[in-house]
C-alpha positions, -999 to 999 in steps of 0.1 A, spaced: 726 485 7 705 511 20 687 540 4 716 564 -8 694 596 -6 692 608 28 658 606 41 646 641 55 636 640 92 598 648 84 597 617 60 614 595 86 588 606 112 558 600 88 570 565 81 576 559 118 544 571 128 525 552 101 544 520 109 534 523 145 499 530 140 495 501 115 508 478 143 484 495 168 455 490 147 462 455 129 483 434 153 468 400 159 476 402 196 457 431 212 480 430 242 511 435 217 526 403 235 529 422 267 549 451 252 538 487 261 533 499 226 527 535 236 559 535 256 577 522 224 562 551 205 576 576 228 612 560 229 615 558 191 602 591 184 627 606 206 655 586 187 644 598 154 640 634 167 677 633 180 688 626 142 694 592 126 711 586 92 694 561 67 710 532 82 702 542 117 667 549 110 661 516 92 677 496 119 656 515 144 625 504 126 637 468 122 643 469 161 608 484 167 591 456 151 615 430 166 603 442 201 570 426 194 587 392 198 565 371 176 595 359 156 573 362 125 567 399 117 595 418 101 602 451 83 621 456 49 640 485 38 634 495 1 662 477 -13 653 445 4 616 450 -9 629 453 -44 650 421 -39 620 403 -24 596 413 -52 621 400 -78 626 367 -60 588 362 -57 584 368 -92 609 342 -101 632 367 -117 664 363 -97 691 384 -112 725 383 -97 760 370 -102 770 338 -84 770 300 -88 731 294 -90 719 278 -59 693 284 -34 706 275 1 698 277 37 724 281 66 725 256 94 744 277 119 749 249 147 767 229 119 787 258 103 775 251 68 747 260 44 726 233 26 717 235 -11 679 235 -14 676 238 -53 699 245 -82 692 267 -112 690 252 -145 720 259 -168 739 274 -138 776 267 -131 764 247 -99 745 224 -122 773 220 -144 797 211 -115 773 185 -104 761 202 -72 727 187 -58 701 195 -32 713 183 1 750 190 -7 766 213 20 789 242 14 815 244 41 840 266 31 846 292 2 882 296 -8 892 280 24 871 304 45 842 288 67 810 299 52 795 303 85 816 325 110 823 319 146 790 338 154 769 317 133 764 343 106 763 333 70 792 350 51 784 365 16 813 345 -1 799 327 -28 787 358 -50 814 378 -68 822 393 -102 813 373 -133 840 352 -148 858 347 -115 863 314 -101 855 302 -65 867 269 -48 840 254 -26 844 228 0 814 206 -5 800 176 15 774 152 2 756 134 31 776 103 41 807 112 19 840 128 25 845 166 19 856 175 -16 867 206 -34 848 219 -63 858 249 -85 830 269 -100 832 299 -124 806 327 -114 783 340 -140 750 359 -141 721 340 -128 685 349 -137 650 332 -138 638 307 -114 652 277 -97 638 242 -104 616 224 -79 635 190 -74 616 158 -79 623 120 -83 603 89 -90 612 61 -65 606 25 -68 597 8 -36 607 -28 -25 574 -40 -35 576 -23 -69 554 8 -63 560 40 -82 564 67 -54 569 105 -64 590 128 -44 587 164 -46 610 188 -24 589 220 -15 616 244 -3 593 274 1 562 291 -10 578 324 -15 584 323 -54 552 326 -76 567 301 -101 566 273 -76 531 263 -81 535 259 -118 569 240 -113 551 217 -88 522 210 -114 552 203 -141 567 178 -117 534 160 -112 528 158 -150 563 146 -156 562 118 -131 529 106 -142 538 104 -180 546 68 -178 515 58 -157 499 67 -124 519 70 -91 511 47 -62 521 76 -36 535 110 -35 560 124 -9 559 161 -3 590 170 16 582 201 35 609 201 61 629 230 51 597 250 40 596 283 60 565 294 42 556 323 18 525 335 2 490 322 2 488 328 -35 514 301 -40 501 278 -14 466 276 -25 472 263 -62 496 237 -49 470 224 -23 444 227 -52 463 199 -69 454 175 -40 424 190 -23 398 216 -24 370 236 -5 372 253 27 403 239 46 402 264 76 400 299 88 422 330 92 413 344 125 416 380 136 407 386 172 368 378 171 365 377 133 373 350 108 375 345 70 375 311 52 408 297 36 393 282 5 411 263 -24 399 255 -59 406 219 -68 419 208 -101 432 174 -112 465 164 -130 467 128 -140 448 116 -109 466 140 -84 434 143 -64 434 106 -55 472 101 -51 480 88 -15 501 114 1 526 118 27 540 152 38 572 153 57 577 182 84 603 191 109 616 220 127 625 238 96 588 238 87 570 270 94 541 295 86 523 284 54 547 253 55 529 242 87 494 253 73 501 233 40 508 202 61 483 208 89 453 213 65 461 180 46 464 162 78 432 177 92 411 169 62 425 132 62 440 138 28 478 134 38 497 111 64 522 133 82 557 120 90 587 137 109 591 157 140 569 183 156 571 218 139 577 248 161 543 264 158 543 295 137 511 298 118 505 335 122 494 351 88 512 381 77 497 411 60 519 434 39 519 473 44 538 497 20 552 531 31 559 561 11 598 556 12 595 522 -3 598 502 28 574 476 38 562 458 69 549 422 71 527 419 102 513 390 121 477 402 116 460 367 117 463 332 131 450 300 115 423 277 127 418 242 111 384 234 96 377 199 110 394 204 145 389 242 152 400 235 188 435 229 178 460 257 183 490 251 159 506 281 171 511 265 206 514 230 196 529 229 161 519 203 136 521 169 153 531 139 129 510 109 126 544 91 128 574 106 146 605 99 125 635 120 133 657 129 102 672 161 90 670 168 51 708 179 52 721 149 70 709 121 47 707 112 11 673 107 -4 679 69 -5 688 66 34 666 93 48 645 78 75 614 99 70 613 90 33 621 52 41 590 55 66 568 71 37 576 43 14 568 18 41 535 36 48 525 34 10 534 -3 11 510 -8 40 480 5 22 453 -19 10 
């Protein structure tokens, strides 16, 4: 939904000019990725001057940032800003079934990442890794690979989902929608290895919710109530990143100090983390799982733990997207998140993760949505790694 009040031309022009200038002054790549940024200014000024309604104006601003081609910077309308702010605060408020999910277009499904406590989804037994294929018989991913908004609807109405758990046949699950508020849980388990080791597992589905760091700390406390862990698996394969304010305290559970540098052209500033210990968390042997779904601060999280020797990395090479975004607010309530810095690891500053991605210590293919926890190849490899430690 776009702003209902028509934006006057002079306001559109001010937002546009400020947006263009912010990119001009702060974009991490001085050559604008080969884009003629002055020509872009001329083109879009003419389009706005010719007259655009709200939808057309915001689509134009989205397109202008997309022209940069870094696959990271993005522009949000005022309504999208409000929703993002609520999600970051862990204050989800909508009517649905109570899951966080991520589309897998090539498979024409969306996979459940987390379930809200007390939600209809939890009552129906839905779990992370379950895939939603259809809603009331309609494919949830259309023929163009677009996720259809079919799960949400009026409170009290029922929806029949076609669900598939990895390795199982499709099944029908009927759920009654209700208002969903608060934050989703961060899934965790304690696994017992063949040799009897207690191995913790936490699924880090993102760093874009300010409650996630507290939830991870609670997970560590819960898993160590009955005794110390012999190892901890941090599953980062679906983690598309988020905010440094969420990443830093989670890293602080397991490490600390200066772990790298944010780099802006010829300047840099330290990426420093304050360490704290929960029931031996600073000493627990770590494995971080990564894959093509790991991006941004998800990659930095795994990379700095590898760079410092704190964690063993298992999975597949990530795509390389470690540009750091800065947020800029505009007078209409819209917002730009711009790639303004890149990242340099502390111990190996010659590495360019943007170019290479994070290269695992062990290459073990295996997608989160294709396996159960028990038969997941990277998880199995992680357990074997812990059993090999002296």
